[in-house]
N, C-alpha and C positions, 0 to 999 in steps of 0.2 A: 518413691516413699513407699516403702515398707511401713505393713500397719503394725507389725512385730515390736518394732524398736520407735513406733510412736508412742509419747506420754498417753497412758488411757484415764482422759474428763472422765467424770459425772457429769450429768449433765444438769446437776444442782438438785435445788429444788422449783417443783412443775406446780399449775395450777389449772386443773383438768375443765373446761367448757362445754356447757351443755347448747347445744345451738336445736332451733327448734324450726321444722320445716313445714311449712303451712301448705303444702301442692298434696294433694291426694295421692294414695301408693296403692298400682295394683298391683297386686302379688301376682305371682304365678299360679297359684293355687284358684287365683280368680276372685278371691275378698280383698276388701278395699279400704285403709286405709286412712282416715280424714286425717292427717298432718300424722308427723310422729317425731320424735326426739332422739339424735344421736349424741351420745358422750365423748370427749374428744380431748387428748392432749399431743402439741405439739413442739417439739424441740429443735432449736438451730436456728438460724435464720434463711428465711426465704428472697431470693438475689432476685434482682431485678426486672429480670425476662421469667421471672417463676419459673425458670427450668431445673433449677434442681431440688423437687419436690419426691420425698420417697412416701410411697404409703407401705405401712405395715398392716397385716391381716393376722388376726387370734387364732388362734385354734383354738376346741372346746371350750374350758375352762378359764380361758383368757379375758382378758377386760383392754380400755382403751391405756390403762397403768405402763406403759412399757418399761419406763425407765425415769433413771432420779428417785426423789423423796417427795411426798405432799405436805410434808412439814420436818425444822427442824430439829424433831423429835421424833418421825418417823423411822424407823429400822428395820423396815423394808422395803427393797428398791423394789422398782419396777421388773416384770416377768421375765424379759428379756436388760435387763440392763446391765449384764457383762458385754452385750451386741453394740446398743446403742452409745455414743459420745465423743467427744472431742478426741480424734485418734483411735476408736475403735468401729470392728465390722461395718461398721453402718454409721459413717465418719458425721459428726455432728459440726464440724469444723468446716467442711464440704454441704453439709446436706438438711434442706428441711425434711425433718420426717414428723409423718404424720400417724398417729394413733389413736381408731378408736373401738369404741365399743357396739357393736353390731348390736340392731334391732331383734330382738328376743331372748336379747343378753341380760346377765339381769346385773349390770352395774352402772346404771345409768341411762339409760335409753331407753325407749318405747319397750316390755314385754310383760309377763304374763299378769305380772303385781302391777302395772300403771292401770289409775280407773281410767272405764273405757266413759269416752264424756256423753253417751248413747245412755248406758245405766245408771252412774254414778258407782259403779262398783268394779273393783279388780275383774279385769278380763279373763282372767283364769284359767281355767278348760276353753273355753272362748276366743282366746286368740288363736292368729290363724295360724297354718306350719304356714313357715320360712325355709325357702332353699337359698344355697349357694349364689345363685343369680341372683335374686330377690336383693341377697346384702348386695352384691359389684354395682346393682342399680342406685341404690342407696350412696354406694360410696362417689358414683359418679355425678350425684348429685351433691356429695360434698364436698366432693372438686369443685363442681362449678361454682360451688358457694366462696370457696375459696379462692376464685380464678385463678384457679389450675386447670390446663389447654388439656397438658401431656407431663403424666410424671415422669419422671427419670427414668424410674422402676420400681415395681410393687410387688413387693416381697412377703412372705407368711413357708407357717412349716406347721405340718401336718395338716391339720383343715385349712387355716392361712394359707397352704401351699394350694387346696381345690379352688380358694378365689385366685390364686393369682396367676394361677392358670385360666381361671374363666374371664380375668379382666381380659387376655391376652386371647382370648377370642371374640367376647363380649364388643368390647374396644379396639379393636388392634392397634388403633392410630392416635389414640390416648397413653399410651406407656411405650417408652423406647426399651427396659430389660424387664423381663420377670423373672426373680428370684424364687423357686420351686421348693420346699426342705422336705425331705423325709414325709412322700406322700403320694400320690398315686389318680392314676385316672377315671376306678369308681372302686366302691369296695367290693371285697369279696365277699361269697356265700359268707365266708367264716366270723369276718367281720361283722356283717349284720346281725349273725347271728349275737354275737357278743354283744352288740347294740339293744337287741330284743330282751336277755338274759336281766343288765339292766334296766329296762322301762318298764319289767314283769315285775323286776323288786320293786319299784315305785307307783304300779301299779295296783298291783296286790298290798300294800300298804292299809289298814284300814280306818287310815288318819286319811289317806287322799281324796277322800268324798269325790269323788270323780274328778276330780281335779281343781274342785271348792272348796279345797279347806283355809282358806283364808277369813270366805266371809264365815268358816263354822269356828274360826281362835284355830285350828288346828296346823299342825306340819307334819310331813310323809318323814319325819325321820329317820326313819328305822329303815323304809327305801331309799333313800337315799343316800344311807351309810353304805349298806348293800349294794349297788348302783356303784360309786366309788371306788368300795373293795375289788369290785370286776373290774373295774376300768385300767386300776392302774395296776395290777396283775398286768393284765398286758402289757401295758407300758415299757415293763423292766424283762430283762433277762432270767432266765436263770441264773446262770453266772453270776450276772449281780446280787440277785438274791442270796447266794450264796456266800460271796465275798461280808457283802454288808449283814446277814442274820447267821447265817449257817444254819446250824440245828441247838442256837442256842438257847436257853431256859429262860423265861425271864427272871425267876427266883432260886434258881440255882437247882431248884427238885420238879418231881411231877408232882401236880395236885391231887390228880387221880378223878378230876371231875371237867366240866365243860365249860370251867373260864378259860384265862385264856395259861395256857402253860409257854408257847414259846415266843423270842421275841419278834418273829417275822410276824405272827398273829396280834400282839399288843401295838405292834406297828401300821398296821392295814387296820385296825381299829380306829388308833391316834387318825389317822388320815379320812378314815371315811366320819368321823365326825368333826375335824374342822370342818372338812365338803361342806357338813348339815346345815353349819354354822352360817354359812356365807353363800349358799348356791337355793336355787328354787327350784322344785321340783317341773315344772309346767317346763321351766324352760330346757331341763334337764332334757325332760320327752322329746323337742322340738329342736333343740342342737342335734340331737342323735338321728332325728327324720333327716335333718339337713344334709347329715353325712351319706345316710343311708340310696336318698334318693339324685346326690351328686352322679351323673354322666353323662357328660357333652356330647358323644353317640347315639345320642338316643332324639337329639335332633337333628342329623344326617337320614333325608330320602332312604329310604327302605332300608332301613340299619338293622332290620332285622334279618334280613339274608342276607349279609356281609360277615365277613367275620368280623374278630374284634379286631384285629389288628388292623384292618381295612378299615373299621366304621373310623377307629381313632385320626389314621390318617387324611380318613374327608375330615375330618371335627376341627383339625387342625392349619387345616390347608391354607389360611384368608388370616391365619399370624400375621404379624409385623415385625414383632419386637426382637431385643435377641433376648436367648434363655441359659440358666444356669438351674441344673440341673442338681440336689443333692441328696444322696442316700446314704445308710447308717448298714455300718455290715452287718448288727447284731439287730435290728431295726424286723420281729419274724411279726411286727404288727400291719407295715407298710413298707414290705421287704426290698433290699435296691432292684430284685427284676419289676416290681413295678414303678420305680422312677424310670428302669429300663422301657421300655414300653412307653414311656411318652420320651423319651430322647430318641429311641427308635422310627419314632410317627413324624419325628420333627423334621430327623435326617433325609428320611424317606421322601418329605416335602420339601427339601433343601434349604432349612431354614438355617438360624443360628444358633447354635448350641455346644453346651459346654458342659460337660458331667465331669465328679467327682464323688465317689463310693467311700467316706470313712471309715476306720477303721477303729471301732469307739465302745465300749462294754456297756454302756446304756441302754440299750435296746431302742425303743420308739421316742423316749426321751432324750437320748441324745442331743438334737436340736437346741436344747434349751444349756446344754451346756458348753461351759470355756472349753473348746477345742483347738489348737491354736492352728491346724491347716484347714478344717471349717474357716474358720475365721479368717484368716489372711486369702481364702478363698472368695468369701463374701464381698471382701476389702478390696482385692483385683480387681472382680471382676465389678464394681461397680463406681473404680475410679478411673478405669479405662477405658 
């Protein structure tokens, strides 16, 4: 069956659910959470033997709301609505799809804005640093809660791809397929540098108040706006920005001051402003640190003495699932060469891996776009 010829159906109106876990969660930083919440959405129907479940892992600013609408009046669909639904790349006619909001993010799960039961105040700056490994651990706990022993697939783009890779390493017998999109085995120095600039924009905001801004009724809005502007520039390409904005002026003439002159300035300010109204500053800090810390080769014995290539091969040697690795030609944040590092390590281990490098003009954000060859590749991999 060709997904391209299938009817693209919305999953319709969906209702998120908050699931509470009473268990203590020991984190990689050696801090302990005494219970936590996960916000979850599901689409499609779980079959009788629970073998058709697909886990969706979100990226830095993503959430549990991956598809459908929250009400009849909702104008904005989930962040991956073009991908998830009846006849779509992740076909809910076949699969039971689960998407959660990771702890530390700010869409309903346990986060820095959550009240710390030990103090009666928001965790704020005292919220522990979270890692990709911690997220995968909580996702496995969610699978246990849902009665899912083995995922048909774990799928993610960008930071979500890191989680899909981590699943294959940490729980090799609990997934059949791993789909890693626009991702990397670890961040480059340049990527860590971009994240540090974004963090410094928040940390240096006078309203950050060492992370305890909520208690003082403040919000480091300027810092969040700048952080988002920096990040957004790296998600796009020079060509995409040229086509979209060029050097077009906002009002048709230069103002000869430091207000907005160009359309691209207006766009970045708007994106930053919108982001600052829905995202928490402490969350942004810890999410970017989770990106920086991701490096599965750190667990390989004597990794310091090994080349990156050999260390990655050893990190992936016990994986059991099939892999689909997807990259995009214009992604300079996580370039195709980084995906190819994963592919080469899997080939060296004689693991089943498919790889496709999609020609797309949208840069790192390409994984969110409706690109036929990309969607067909994911559909084929999941259904065959």
